[in-house]
C-alpha positions in Angstrom: 245.9 11.6 94.1 244.8 11.3 90.3 241.3 9.7 90.5 240.1 9.9 87.0 236.1 8.7 86.6 236.8 6.0 83.7 238.3 4.7 85.9 236.1 4.3 89.0 233.2 5.7 88.6 231.0 2.3 88.5 233.2 1.4 91.6 232.2 4.7 93.4 229.0 2.7 93.9 230.3 -1.0 95.1 232.7 -0.5 97.3 233.7 1.5 100.5 236.4 4.0 99.6 239.2 5.5 101.9 239.6 8.4 99.3 237.8 11.6 98.3 235.8 10.9 95.9 235.7 12.5 92.1 234.0 15.3 92.4 232.1 14.8 89.5 230.5 11.3 91.3 228.0 10.8 93.1 227.9 10.7 96.6 228.0 7.0 97.7 227.9 8.1 101.7 225.1 9.0 103.3 224.9 12.7 105.1 223.5 13.1 108.7 220.3 15.0 109.2 218.0 15.8 112.2 219.0 13.8 115.4 221.0 10.3 114.2 224.5 9.6 114.0 226.0 7.7 111.8 227.4 4.5 113.7 228.3 1.8 111.0 228.0 0.9 107.4 228.3 -2.9 105.9 228.9 -3.7 102.8 227.7 -7.7 101.2 228.1 -9.2 98.4 224.8 -11.1 96.6 225.6 -15.1 97.2 222.1 -16.4 95.6 218.4 -16.3 96.5 217.6 -14.3 99.9 222.2 -14.7 101.0 224.5 -12.0 101.3 227.4 -12.5 102.3 229.0 -9.1 104.5 232.4 -7.9 103.1 233.3 -4.5 104.3 232.1 -2.1 107.1 233.0 1.2 108.2 232.3 1.9 112.2 232.5 5.6 113.5 233.2 7.0 116.8 232.3 10.2 118.3 232.9 12.3 121.5 229.9 13.4 123.3 230.0 16.4 121.7 229.3 14.7 118.4 232.8 15.1 117.0 234.0 12.4 114.7 237.0 11.2 116.2 237.5 7.9 114.4 236.6 6.0 111.0 237.3 2.3 111.2 237.5 -0.1 108.1 237.1 -3.6 108.6 236.8 -7.0 106.8 234.8 -10.2 107.2 236.8 -13.1 107.8 234.5 -16.3 108.1 233.0 -15.5 110.4 234.3 -12.1 112.5 235.3 -8.4 111.8 238.9 -7.8 110.9 240.6 -4.3 111.2 242.2 -3.1 108.3 242.3 0.6 108.6 241.2 3.6 110.7 241.4 7.5 110.4 241.9 9.6 113.5 240.3 12.9 113.1 242.1 16.2 115.3 240.3 19.7 115.0 241.3 23.4 115.4 239.6 25.7 117.8 236.5 26.7 115.6 236.7 22.8 114.9 237.5 22.3 112.0 239.1 18.9 111.2 242.8 20.3 110.7 244.8 16.8 110.5 243.9 13.8 109.9 246.2 10.3 110.6 245.7 7.6 108.6 246.8 4.0 109.9 246.8 0.6 109.1 246.2 -2.5 110.6 249.2 -5.1 111.6 247.6 -8.5 111.6 250.6 -10.4 112.4 251.3 -7.7 115.4 248.6 -6.7 115.9 249.8 -3.1 115.9 248.6 -0.3 114.1 251.0 1.2 111.2 250.7 5.1 110.7 250.7 5.1 106.4 248.8 8.6 106.1 248.4 12.1 106.7 246.4 15.4 106.0 246.8 18.3 107.2 243.6 21.1 105.8 243.0 24.4 106.1 239.8 25.8 106.4 238.4 29.9 105.9 236.0 31.0 108.4 232.9 29.1 106.3 234.2 25.7 107.5 234.5 25.5 103.8 238.2 23.7 102.7 240.7 25.6 101.1 243.9 23.4 101.1 244.6 19.8 101.6 247.9 18.5 101.5 248.3 14.3 101.6 251.7 12.9 103.5 252.5 9.1 103.2 254.5 8.4 106.1 258.3 6.8 104.7 259.0 3.5 107.2 263.2 4.1 106.5 263.5 7.4 107.4 260.3 7.4 109.9 259.0 10.8 108.5 256.5 12.3 106.5 256.8 12.8 102.6 254.4 15.0 101.1 252.6 13.6 97.7 249.8 15.6 96.6 247.9 19.0 97.1 244.8 20.1 96.4 243.2 23.6 96.4 239.3 24.4 96.4 237.6 28.2 95.5 234.0 28.3 97.1 231.2 31.0 95.9 229.4 33.1 99.0 227.1 30.2 98.9 229.7 27.8 99.9 229.5 26.2 96.3 232.7 24.5 95.5 233.5 26.4 91.9 237.5 25.0 91.0 239.4 22.3 92.1 243.1 21.4 91.3 245.2 18.6 91.5 248.8 18.9 92.0 251.4 16.0 92.8 255.5 17.1 95.1 257.9 16.6 92.0 260.8 15.5 94.2 263.7 16.0 91.4 262.7 20.1 91.2 261.8 20.2 94.9 257.6 21.9 93.6 254.2 21.2 93.2 252.9 20.5 89.7 249.6 21.3 89.0 248.0 18.0 87.5 243.7 18.0 87.1 241.3 20.9 87.7 237.8 21.3 87.6 235.7 24.2 87.1 231.9 24.2 87.7 228.8 25.8 86.3 226.0 26.3 88.6 222.0 26.5 87.8 219.6 28.5 88.8 219.0 26.2 92.1 222.9 26.3 93.0 223.7 23.0 92.3 226.7 22.3 89.6 225.6 21.8 85.9 228.6 21.6 84.1 231.8 20.3 85.9 234.9 20.1 83.3 237.9 18.4 83.8 241.4 19.0 82.8 244.8 17.4 83.4 247.8 17.7 81.6 251.7 16.1 82.7 253.1 19.0 84.4 253.6 22.8 84.9 255.4 23.2 81.1 252.7 21.2 79.9 249.2 23.1 78.0 245.7 22.1 79.9 244.1 18.8 77.5 240.2 18.7 78.4 239.2 15.4 80.1 235.9 14.8 81.3 232.6 16.5 81.3 230.0 16.1 83.6 226.2 17.3 82.5 223.6 17.3 85.2 219.8 18.4 84.1 217.1 19.0 87.1 213.8 19.1 87.5 211.5 22.2 88.5 212.2 21.3 92.3 215.7 21.4 91.8 216.4 17.3 91.6 218.4 15.6 89.8 217.1 13.9 86.6 219.9 12.7 84.4 223.2 13.5 84.6 226.0 12.6 81.9 229.2 11.7 81.7 231.5 12.3 79.0 235.0 11.6 78.3 237.6 14.0 75.6 238.9 11.7 72.6 240.3 12.3 69.4 239.3 16.2 69.5 235.8 15.4 70.4 233.6 14.9 73.7 232.3 11.9 73.4 229.3 9.5 75.7 230.3 7.5 78.0 228.0 7.2 81.2 224.2 8.0 82.0 222.6 8.2 84.9 219.0 8.2 85.4 216.7 9.2 88.4 213.5 8.6 90.1 211.9 9.1 93.1 209.0 6.7 94.7 207.5 7.6 97.7 210.1 5.2 99.3 213.4 6.0 98.6 215.6 6.6 95.2 216.2 4.7 91.6 219.1 5.4 89.9 219.7 3.4 86.6 223.6 3.6 84.6 223.5 3.1 81.5 227.4 2.7 79.6 227.3 4.0 75.9 228.7 0.9 73.5 228.5 1.0 69.7 226.1 4.2 69.1 223.6 2.7 71.8 222.8 3.1 75.4 223.3 0.1 77.2 222.2 -1.4 81.2 225.0 -1.1 83.0 224.3 -0.5 86.6 220.7 0.1 88.8 221.0 1.3 92.6 218.1 1.5 94.4 218.3 4.0 98.0 215.7 3.8 101.4 215.6 6.3 103.8 215.0 6.9 107.7 212.6 9.6 108.4 214.9 11.7 108.9 216.3 11.9 105.3 219.4 9.6 106.1 220.6 6.9 103.5 219.4 3.4 105.2 219.8 1.0 102.5 221.8 1.0 99.0 221.0 -2.1 96.7 223.4 -2.0 93.2 222.2 -4.1 90.7 224.2 -5.1 87.6 222.5 -6.0 83.9 222.6 -9.2 83.1 221.4 -8.8 79.4 218.4 -10.2 80.5 217.3 -8.6 84.0 218.7 -7.3 86.6 220.9 -9.2 89.4 221.4 -8.5 92.5 225.5 -7.4 93.6 225.8 -5.7 96.2 223.8 -4.5 99.6 225.3 -1.6 101.8 223.1 -1.1 104.9 223.9 1.8 107.4 223.5 2.0 111.0 222.5 5.3 112.7 221.5 5.9 116.7 219.4 8.6 118.5 221.3 12.1 119.4 220.3 12.1 122.7 221.7 15.4 124.3 222.5 18.5 122.6 225.9 20.0 122.9 225.5 22.7 125.1 223.7 20.1 127.9 227.0 17.6 127.7 229.8 17.4 131.1 232.6 16.0 130.4 234.3 14.6 133.5 237.5 17.1 134.8 240.2 15.5 133.8 244.6 17.3 134.6 247.0 15.6 133.1 250.5 17.2 134.9 253.7 17.8 135.3 253.8 19.8 132.4 256.8 19.8 131.2 257.0 16.2 132.3 260.3 14.7 132.3 260.0 10.5 133.5 255.9 10.8 133.6 252.5 12.1 133.6 250.0 11.8 136.1 245.8 12.0 134.8 243.9 12.7 137.0 239.7 11.5 137.1 241.3 9.3 134.1 238.5 6.2 134.0 239.9 2.2 134.0 240.4 1.6 130.2 241.1 4.9 128.9 243.2 5.3 125.7 245.9 7.7 125.7 247.5 8.7 122.2 250.5 11.2 121.7 251.5 12.4 118.6 254.5 14.8 117.5 253.5 18.2 115.8 253.9 16.3 112.5 251.2 13.5 113.2 253.4 10.5 113.7 252.2 8.6 116.5 254.4 7.8 119.4 252.2 6.0 121.6 249.1 4.7 121.8 248.4 2.8 124.9 245.2 1.6 127.2 245.4 3.3 130.6 245.0 1.4 133.8 246.4 3.9 136.4 246.8 7.2 137.0 250.6 7.2 136.5 252.3 7.1 132.9 255.8 6.7 131.9 257.2 9.0 129.1 261.1 7.7 129.6 261.2 6.2 125.9 259.8 9.2 124.2 262.3 11.8 123.4 262.2 15.7 124.4 259.5 18.0 122.2 255.8 19.2 122.2 253.5 16.4 121.6 249.4 16.9 120.5 248.2 14.3 123.4 244.0 12.6 122.8 242.6 10.8 126.1 239.2 8.8 124.9 236.9 7.0 125.9 233.5 5.3 124.9 231.9 8.7 126.2 234.4 11.5 125.9 237.4 12.6 124.7 239.7 15.1 125.4 242.6 16.7 124.0 245.6 18.8 124.2 249.4 19.8 123.6 251.9 18.3 126.2 255.8 19.1 126.4 258.6 16.7 127.4 261.5 18.5 128.6 264.5 16.4 130.9 
């Protein structure tokens, strides 16, 4: 997965993205602090006056313990939201998302089609060490790997090195295409980030991009510079200047043209009392004034209970191993049952209206099941053997 800052850095502030942000891009999505849980984010385009038109939405579904189960993307069509894509998260016994399944919504068949998968490996501190991305081949019905990302973390859990490799089908090997290295200042934040790229394992590394951050005495960003390596030298490309009014934050973005910095975009942020991002408004420079372009609204709900206070219903799934059917004892009407192969292929996705569910059409094998309602989620393994 090759993402170059020179192509996408400005778009990261405007459009919702499923893919991971470049390592030297300013984060778009708000982090969750305090007793608030992010429910949804809505992107709207400016129509003029005081009018905004919704365009995209991301919604989040959690279990009763606060773990994210799904992230769902939707697009606005005239007067309603239409699903577009979704990611489903699976956690290991330590609570880390070891697998994410991506699906695209088919508006003609009203079916979710499996598209992508991510397998991840974490260390004991929760740092992601490795991530392998797969595409689902609809002809062979198999997963095909295409990207590998590996990271190095320091003792403070700061990512200090990162590599991205593409799968070479002809040679059956990973070819490392990009790498990033960063140095840290006294505040423990990245101060200089260098990106390199090459065309194959036998090719030399070439500098591609550089990010330089400057901070005030409290450790807050004041200026960020993005440079591209061209004609054997570093050339200015983008500049971000940060302001911190009492009610939020303002980021002014400039682009370097003809030996001078020209206004490009401006981003205004406001926050909840817990410090979570509430609103982001993007403006573009018309040559004379700032014009509204995009509005992002984040919606939160209060986290009412602690994890230790939550009691999930007693649900049993049997027989295990199963042959033609399974019994879900204690399930509520309207729960959703999903079955995945150990490779992450979705083979069943249905709403449960009774305790008896037929699995006659499912081939023999071991499967991961997920049973979900609005209040809880249960995950486990089940063996089908005839």
